[in-house]
N, C-alpha and C positions, 0 to 999 in steps of 0.2 A: 150458235150465232152465223145467219147465210148472208150471202150478198144477193141480192135483187138489182135484174138487168132489165132494163123495159125498153123497151125500141121508141127511135125518134119518131115524129112523124117524117122526117126526111132523112132517113134509115138509108131507104133505096135509092133512093135521088144519088147518096154519096158513095154508097157500094157500086153503084153504077158509072157513074163518076172514077172513082178509082179504077174501076178493069178499064175505062177507055184510055185512063191518062197510063194506068200499064203496059197497054198492047200500042199503043201511040210510041211510047218511049221505046220498047222493044223493038218496034221500026225502024226508027231514029238511030239504034245503037247497030243497026243490020241483022238483030239475034231475033226475027218473028217468033214470038210467044203466045199460047192461049194465055186469055186473062184469067183473071183468080174466079170464084164463083160470086154471084153476083146474088139478092132478093132472096127468093125460098130456100136455095139452094146452099145459103150461109147457115140458115136456121136447121139444116138438115145437119150437118156438122158439127153443130153445137150437141149435137144429142148423142146419145148411147152408142151407135155404131159406130163413131168416129173415136171417141173416149177408149173404146176397149181396142181399137186397133193401135191410137195410141200406147195405150198401157201395154200389148203386147210389145211393141218397137224398143220400151223399156222409159218412154216419156209418159209422165205423170200427170196426169190434170187432176182438178178440184173436183170431188165429189158432185153431180149433176143431180138436186134434188127435184126439180120438175121444171120443163118446158114449153111454154105455148108460142102462139105466134108473134106474141109482143112483150114477153116477157120469160126472163132464163133467172132459175134461183140456183146459185152453188152454196158449199162449205163456205165459211168463212177461213180466210189464211192468214194467220194473224200479224205475219213477218212485211203484210204488204207486197207494191211491187220491188220489182228489180232496180229498177232507176235509184228507187229513196232508198233499197237499200245500201248501190253501192256508193253513194252522196255519204252515207253514214258511216262504213265500215271501215277498218283499219286496212293498212294497205294487203297484209296475205290475206286474208278474208274476200278482199274485190277481188285477188287473182284468183281467188276459188271458186266464188260465183260466176265468174266470167266463164273460167274453162269446164262451169256446168253447162252453163248457156249454149257453148259451143259442143261439147259431146249430143247434146240433145239435136240440136241445128244438124251436126253430121248424123244422128240416127236418122233421122227423118228424110236424107239426102240419100244414106244407104237406100232404102227402101222405095226411091223411085217418087217420093214427094217431097211439096216446100211448102213450109207458112206462107208466103208472101207478103204481110204484114208482120216482120219478126222483130221488131222493137222490143228494148228491155221492159217496156211497162207493160207488155203482154206475158211477163215472166212473174208470176209470186214467190215467196222467199217461206218458207215452212220455219216451226218453230225449230229444226235440228240444221236450219240453214240451207236445204233442198231444196230444188226447184221444180216450181210445175208450172204447165203452160195454160194457159186462158185464153181467150180470146178466138176461138176455133175457128168461126167462119171462114177464113181466107184459103184454107189447106185445100191443097188439091195436087194430083198424080201428075209429075212430070220430072224430066230427065233433064228439060234446058238449060242449057248455062248460062243465060241469060237471069231467069228463075233463081238458080239455086245463087245467085251472085248477088238477086234483090234481096236473098234472105241475110247474106254476110252484110252484104251494106246497109239494109234499114237498122239490122241492130246496131253497125258502128256510128250509122248517122244518129240515133236517138241517145249515143253518151259523147258525140263528137262534143258539146258546151262542159265536158269536164277539166280540170286541170289537164297541162300536157302529159307532167309525171301518171295521172292517174287516167288517163287515156292510154297513153302506153300500156298501161299494166294491163289494162281492160281489152284490148286488142292484142296482145300477147297471150293472154289470158283465155281469150274467146278462141284465137288462132291454134295454140296448143291443145283445146279440148276437139276443136273440129278435126285437126290432123290425127289424134289418136284416135278417132274413128274412121272418113275416110280415106286417110294414108295418102294424102295429098294436101295442096297446100289451098289459099284459097281460089274459087274461080275469078278466072283474069278478069272478067268485069267491074269485079267489087269497088277498085278505086274510083271510078268514073263513076258508078251510081251512087257512091257514099256521096261522094264531095254534091252532085247534084242534088240526093235528097235533104245533105244538112242543113238548106236553107230553109226548108220546110222543118226542123225539129228544133234549130239551134235557140236559143233565146240570148244566150253572150258570144256577140259574133265577135268579136274578136277571140274569142280563146278561139271561137270554132277556125277561123281561120290557120293559125297558129299551128292544130292541129291537123287540117285538111293539107297544109304547104310541107308536111312532116311524112316523107314516104315509108315505105316497108323495110327500105335498106338502113333507117337510123336504128331501128330498132335491132336489125340483124350484127349490125357495127358494135351495138352496145353488147351483145352477147358474145360477140369476138373476143372485146377488149375483157 
């Protein structure tokens, strides 16, 4: 079985809009950063060269069957995307899945690259509960604090409408996985960016607000107790 991804007619417009928004936010945050790729450059990232580079870094991706200007065909991954898996797994597995996402993000940052669009829906869950990274178009080379913070923020914003105890477990797992690779905490801009991005991700506004008002010290205090 395979997955066929067809480019929509508005794809290029949305990519350039995202790139422009990304740059504007970086300026507002006083951390000007180069925008992620757009147009043909995103298609190049989906090819074998980037997948082989990620494989060498220990970041698995679905097998690429074929790629053209308007269609990408990848292997089918039976476990679905990570957001769906987190919504349906038991607590211990939620932590383990989030930990894996954190380690993969950390590995990429150690190599001087960022995903740019690091939402949980861009991870796929294999039959053995291992993760694969898909939707590679926005990957680019940078050590920018803003760009790395955006990776952390986009992941956490994409799960911000989970129940509070689940969100805390996901955040802790993702943090622990990330720290295990980079040997330091999240880049400091992530909280502001997470809260900003959450308005575009969350479907449950009340739960989103509860999780947004939870600072990083909450989890640390619980660990001490």
